[in-house]
C-alpha positions in Angstrom: 185.4 102.2 94.4 187.7 105.1 93.3 190.0 107.9 95.0 187.1 110.0 95.7 185.2 107.1 97.7 184.2 109.5 100.5 182.5 112.0 98.2 180.3 108.9 97.0 179.4 108.0 100.2 178.4 111.4 101.8 176.3 111.6 98.8 174.7 108.3 99.3 174.2 109.2 102.8 172.8 112.5 101.8 170.5 110.7 99.8 169.5 108.5 102.9 168.6 111.3 104.7 166.9 113.5 102.4 164.6 109.9 101.6 163.8 109.5 105.5 165.7 106.5 105.9 168.0 108.2 108.3 165.4 111.0 110.0 166.4 114.2 111.8 167.0 113.3 115.3 168.2 109.6 114.6 171.7 108.4 114.6 173.7 107.0 111.7 175.2 103.7 111.3 178.8 103.3 113.3 181.6 103.7 111.0 182.2 100.2 111.0 178.6 99.3 109.4 179.6 101.9 107.1 182.8 100.6 106.3 181.2 97.1 105.4 178.0 98.7 103.6 180.3 100.8 101.2 183.5 97.9 101.2 185.9 100.7 102.4 188.5 101.5 105.1 186.9 103.2 108.4 189.5 106.0 107.5 187.5 106.9 104.3 183.9 106.5 106.1 185.6 109.1 108.7 186.2 111.7 106.0 182.5 111.3 104.7 181.2 112.1 107.7 183.4 115.1 108.5 181.9 116.5 105.2 178.5 115.8 106.5 179.5 117.5 109.9 181.3 120.4 108.1 178.2 121.3 106.2 175.6 121.1 109.2 174.0 118.1 108.1 175.0 115.8 110.8 176.5 116.4 114.6 179.8 115.4 115.6 180.2 115.8 119.3 183.7 113.5 119.9 182.5 110.4 121.8 178.4 110.3 120.5 177.0 108.8 117.5 177.0 111.1 114.6 173.2 112.2 114.7 171.2 113.8 112.0 170.5 117.4 112.5 168.8 118.5 109.2 167.8 117.4 105.8 170.7 118.5 103.3 170.3 121.1 100.8 171.6 120.6 97.2 175.3 122.3 97.5 175.5 125.2 94.5 178.4 125.2 92.6 181.0 128.0 92.7 179.9 129.4 89.1 176.0 129.2 90.5 176.7 131.6 93.2 178.9 133.7 91.3 177.0 134.2 88.1 173.6 134.8 88.0 173.0 133.4 84.7 174.7 130.0 85.8 172.1 130.1 88.8 169.3 130.9 86.6 169.6 127.9 84.6 170.3 125.8 87.1 166.7 126.7 88.7 165.1 126.3 85.4 164.7 129.6 85.0 165.7 132.1 81.8 168.2 134.8 82.6 168.4 137.8 80.6 170.0 141.0 80.7 170.9 144.3 78.7 173.4 146.8 79.4 172.3 150.5 80.6 175.7 151.9 80.7 178.9 151.1 79.8 181.7 153.6 80.4 185.6 153.8 80.2 186.7 155.8 83.7 189.7 156.9 85.4 190.2 154.3 88.2 189.3 155.5 91.3 190.9 155.0 94.7 188.4 151.7 95.1 189.7 150.6 91.7 193.2 150.7 92.3 192.7 149.2 95.8 190.7 146.3 94.9 191.5 145.7 90.9 195.1 146.8 91.7 194.9 149.1 89.0 197.7 151.7 88.7 196.7 155.6 89.4 195.4 157.4 86.3 194.8 153.9 84.1 191.0 153.0 82.8 188.6 150.7 84.4 185.4 149.6 82.6 182.3 150.0 84.4 179.1 148.2 83.1 175.6 148.5 84.6 173.3 145.4 83.5 169.5 145.1 84.1 169.1 141.4 84.7 166.0 139.5 84.5 164.4 136.2 85.2 161.7 134.6 82.7 161.3 138.6 81.4 160.8 139.7 84.8 163.1 142.8 86.1 165.0 141.3 89.3 168.3 143.0 89.7 170.6 145.7 88.7 174.2 144.7 88.5 177.1 147.1 88.6 180.4 145.6 87.6 183.9 147.9 87.2 186.6 145.6 85.1 190.3 146.3 84.9 191.2 147.9 81.7 192.7 144.6 80.0 189.6 142.4 80.8 187.6 145.4 80.0 188.3 145.4 76.5 187.2 141.8 75.8 183.7 142.4 77.9 183.4 145.8 76.0 183.2 143.7 72.6 180.9 141.1 73.9 177.0 141.2 73.0 175.0 143.9 75.5 172.2 141.2 75.8 175.0 138.3 76.2 173.0 136.4 79.5 176.0 135.5 80.9 179.4 137.2 80.4 181.3 134.8 82.6 180.3 131.6 80.2 181.6 133.5 77.5 184.5 134.9 79.0 185.4 131.2 80.1 184.9 129.6 76.8 186.3 132.1 74.2 188.9 133.8 76.3 190.5 131.5 79.3 189.5 134.0 81.5 188.3 132.0 84.6 186.6 133.3 87.5 187.5 130.7 90.4 187.7 132.7 93.7 185.3 135.2 95.1 184.7 137.2 98.6 180.8 138.1 98.9 179.1 140.6 101.4 175.2 140.7 101.6 173.3 143.7 103.1 170.5 146.0 102.6 169.7 149.8 101.2 166.7 151.6 100.2 166.1 152.4 96.4 167.9 155.4 94.9 166.5 157.3 92.3 168.2 155.7 89.5 168.2 151.9 90.6 164.2 152.1 91.4 163.5 153.5 87.8 165.8 150.7 86.5 163.9 148.3 88.3 160.2 149.7 88.1 159.9 150.2 91.9 159.5 153.0 93.9 162.2 155.2 95.3 162.9 154.1 99.0 162.1 150.5 98.0 164.1 147.9 100.2 166.4 146.1 98.0 168.8 143.1 98.8 172.4 144.1 97.8 175.3 141.7 97.0 179.0 143.4 96.6 181.7 140.5 95.5 185.2 140.9 94.6 186.2 138.2 91.9 190.0 136.7 91.0 191.3 134.0 89.1 193.6 130.7 90.2 196.6 132.9 89.9 194.6 135.4 92.5 194.3 138.3 90.1 191.3 140.5 90.5 188.8 140.2 87.7 186.2 142.6 89.0 184.3 143.8 91.8 180.7 144.4 91.6 177.4 145.6 93.2 174.2 143.5 92.6 171.0 145.3 93.6 167.9 142.9 94.0 164.1 143.8 94.4 163.0 142.9 97.7 161.3 139.1 97.7 162.7 138.0 94.0 166.0 135.7 95.4 167.1 135.4 99.0 170.4 133.5 100.3 170.2 130.5 102.1 173.4 129.2 104.2 173.8 126.7 107.0 176.2 126.3 110.0 177.3 124.7 113.0 179.6 125.0 116.0 181.9 122.4 113.9 181.9 124.9 111.0 181.0 128.1 110.3 181.8 130.0 107.2 179.4 132.6 108.2 180.6 136.0 109.4 179.3 139.3 110.0 180.7 142.6 109.2 179.8 146.3 109.4 180.0 148.9 107.0 183.5 150.7 106.5 185.4 147.8 107.0 184.9 146.1 103.7 187.5 147.5 100.3 184.9 149.1 98.6 183.9 151.5 101.6 187.4 153.0 101.9 
């Protein structure tokens, strides 16, 4: 098997669990048995099992057999989670987007902090209405630093994936992001855009995205109609990617 044998082993075990070969509550074969099955060293099997433990599909308590805890979910790629359009395409849905507002603004204190923009410099602010199969789903409000705003300004306003265009045509790659989710009542302008009543509950997704060098590319706030999209995550005492936070502790609250 190739250098990434452990990934193939982990995926094969996920398929076994999903098919019911190893139901919830059952134990996986020993490392020795799995080594024989996949013709690899016990160390390679151990790395594969650590993947399953880290994602919460298998319990990894030391001294006990590896026990199946839940059926694995398909892991979303980074692009699916960061990009609305990429996620929609992977779901077999048609993403849409129209620019409602696009303005050059003098950087605010938040822009200066998050985007590392110098005081008095410009940022490009874009508000898009996003749809799935033609139905209104979300209002997206994004701020770009000036150099990137000049590129985004030239992209057609109905382009479904600005991220894809930036990567393919301008070698701007979104590779790291921070995400915070919350809820709020729809303000008048968001209610009007989404076609809901003022005060309707909205799912709010705030993010900061950077390129491989750590350079800030955007900060954005997405407001979804309640019930249209939900966020799924797993955690365990072996691995916990989740974190509670409170208003006033995030960069956009400064």
